[in-house]
C-alpha positions in Angstrom: -18.3 3.2 23.8 -17.8 2.7 27.5 -15.1 0.7 29.2 -13.3 -0.7 26.2 -11.4 -4.0 26.6 -7.9 -4.1 25.3 -4.8 -6.2 25.5 -2.5 -5.4 28.4 0.2 -5.0 25.7 -1.1 -1.7 24.4 1.2 1.2 24.7 -1.5 3.8 24.3 -5.2 4.4 23.5 -6.5 6.3 20.5 -8.9 8.7 22.2 -11.0 9.3 19.1 -14.4 7.7 18.7 -14.0 5.0 16.0 -16.5 3.1 13.8 -17.8 0.1 15.7 -21.0 -1.8 16.4 -22.3 -4.7 18.4 -21.0 -8.2 18.1 -24.6 -9.4 18.4 -23.6 -12.1 20.8 -21.2 -13.7 18.3 -18.1 -15.3 19.9 -14.6 -14.1 18.8 -12.9 -17.0 17.1 -10.7 -15.3 14.5 -8.0 -12.6 14.1 -7.8 -10.8 10.8 -4.4 -9.2 9.9 -4.3 -6.0 7.8 -1.8 -3.4 6.6 -2.6 0.3 6.5 -1.7 0.8 2.8 0.2 3.8 4.1 3.3 4.6 6.1 1.7 7.0 8.6 -0.2 5.3 11.4 -1.8 8.6 12.6 -3.2 9.2 9.1 -4.5 5.7 9.0 -6.3 5.9 12.3 -7.8 9.3 11.4 -9.7 7.5 8.6 -11.4 5.3 11.1 -13.1 8.1 13.0 -16.8 7.4 13.6 -18.9 9.0 10.8 -15.9 9.4 8.5 -16.1 8.7 4.8 -14.2 5.4 4.9 -16.6 3.5 7.2 -13.7 1.4 8.5 -11.9 0.8 11.8 -9.8 -1.8 13.6 -9.3 -2.9 17.1 -5.5 -2.2 17.1 -2.9 -0.2 15.2 0.6 -1.7 15.4 3.9 0.1 14.6 7.5 -0.7 15.2 7.3 0.8 18.7 3.6 0.8 19.6 0.5 -1.2 20.0 -2.4 1.2 20.0 -5.9 0.4 21.2 -8.5 1.8 18.9 -11.8 -0.2 19.2 -12.5 -2.2 22.3 -12.5 -5.9 21.8 -16.1 -6.3 23.0 -17.2 -4.4 19.9 -17.2 -5.2 16.2 -14.7 -3.0 14.4 -15.4 -2.4 10.8 -12.3 -4.0 9.4 -13.0 -7.2 7.5 -15.3 -5.9 4.8 -17.1 -8.3 2.6 -20.5 -7.1 3.7 -21.8 -5.9 0.3 -23.3 -7.8 -2.6 -20.4 -6.9 -4.9 -17.9 -8.3 -2.3 -19.5 -11.2 -0.3 -17.4 -12.4 2.6 -15.7 -15.7 2.5 -16.9 -16.5 6.1 -20.1 -15.6 8.0 -20.1 -12.4 10.2 -16.4 -11.5 9.7 -16.5 -8.3 11.7 -18.5 -9.7 14.6 -16.4 -12.9 15.0 -12.9 -11.4 14.7 -10.4 -9.0 16.1 -8.8 -6.7 13.4 -5.2 -5.8 13.7 -3.8 -3.1 11.4 -0.1 -2.8 10.8 1.6 0.4 9.5 3.7 -0.1 6.3 7.4 0.7 6.1 7.2 1.2 2.4 4.6 2.2 -0.1 3.3 0.5 -3.3 3.8 -1.8 -4.9 5.5 -3.9 -2.1 3.8 -2.4 0.9 6.4 -3.9 3.2 6.1 -4.0 7.0 9.0 -3.4 9.4 10.1 -6.6 11.2 9.6 -4.9 14.5 6.0 -4.2 13.6 5.6 -7.9 12.6 7.1 -8.9 16.0 4.7 -6.6 17.9 1.8 -7.9 15.9 2.8 -11.5 16.7 3.0 -10.6 20.4 -0.5 -9.2 20.2 -1.8 -12.2 18.3 -0.4 -14.6 20.9 -2.0 -12.6 23.7 -5.4 -12.5 22.0 -5.3 -16.2 21.2 -4.5 -17.0 24.9 -7.3 -14.8 26.2 -10.0 -16.0 23.8 -8.7 -19.6 23.5 -8.3 -19.2 19.8 -6.1 -21.8 18.2 -2.8 -20.3 17.1 -2.9 -21.5 13.5 -3.6 -20.2 10.0 -7.2 -21.4 10.0 -7.9 -18.9 12.8 -5.3 -16.2 12.1 -6.2 -14.8 8.7 -4.9 -12.4 6.1 -7.6 -9.9 5.2 -7.5 -11.2 1.6 -8.6 -14.6 3.0 -11.8 -13.0 4.2 -12.8 -10.7 1.3 -11.6 -9.7 -2.1 -8.6 -7.4 -1.4 -4.8 -7.3 -1.7 -4.5 -6.6 2.1 -2.2 -7.2 4.0 0.1 -6.3 1.2 3.7 -7.5 1.9 3.0 -8.6 5.4 3.6 -12.4 5.8 0.8 -13.8 8.0 2.6 -17.1 8.2 5.5 -15.3 9.8 3.2 -13.6 12.3 1.8 -17.0 13.3 5.3 -18.5 13.6 6.6 -15.7 15.8 3.4 -15.8 17.9 3.9 -19.5 18.5 7.5 -18.9 19.7 6.3 -16.1 22.0 3.4 -18.3 23.3 5.8 -21.2 24.0 8.3 -18.9 25.8 5.5 -17.3 27.9 4.2 -20.8 28.8 7.7 -21.9 29.8 8.2 -18.8 31.9 4.9 -19.4 33.8 6.0 -22.9 34.8 9.4 -22.0 36.3 
């Protein structure tokens, strides 16, 4: 997929071709927060390779030290699920209308915790995406994967905390731009 669009916050690009499709002209108005359900970001991203057995992907992978671009924002990553009859989505066109952010776990099951530095990086990315797409920075627009489809994702990651931190970062950035 040519000329992918990513946040300027990315620290690197994953060079592998990931599962993605057209947004079919649908406007981006949501962000869906995920956890990898594993503690190795590279293994998680290798599952998203185009044609792989998982049939999944995400726009970003976030770790304590990195924000990795995976699928360009202009494309629909296959992250929100809920497309089958056994698991209908709780909103229309979840993949086409949202940006998916995966976060590496710091612990495994059953807690699936996420390092506070990863949460902070995720919040920075959320604030940036909301600014660029004029998405309200609230819990109606920043969703846990389990709010979109029947899943336990994002595990132990607190999406309310992501939104709280993103709001702080957004306010600080706004104040910096007015000085």
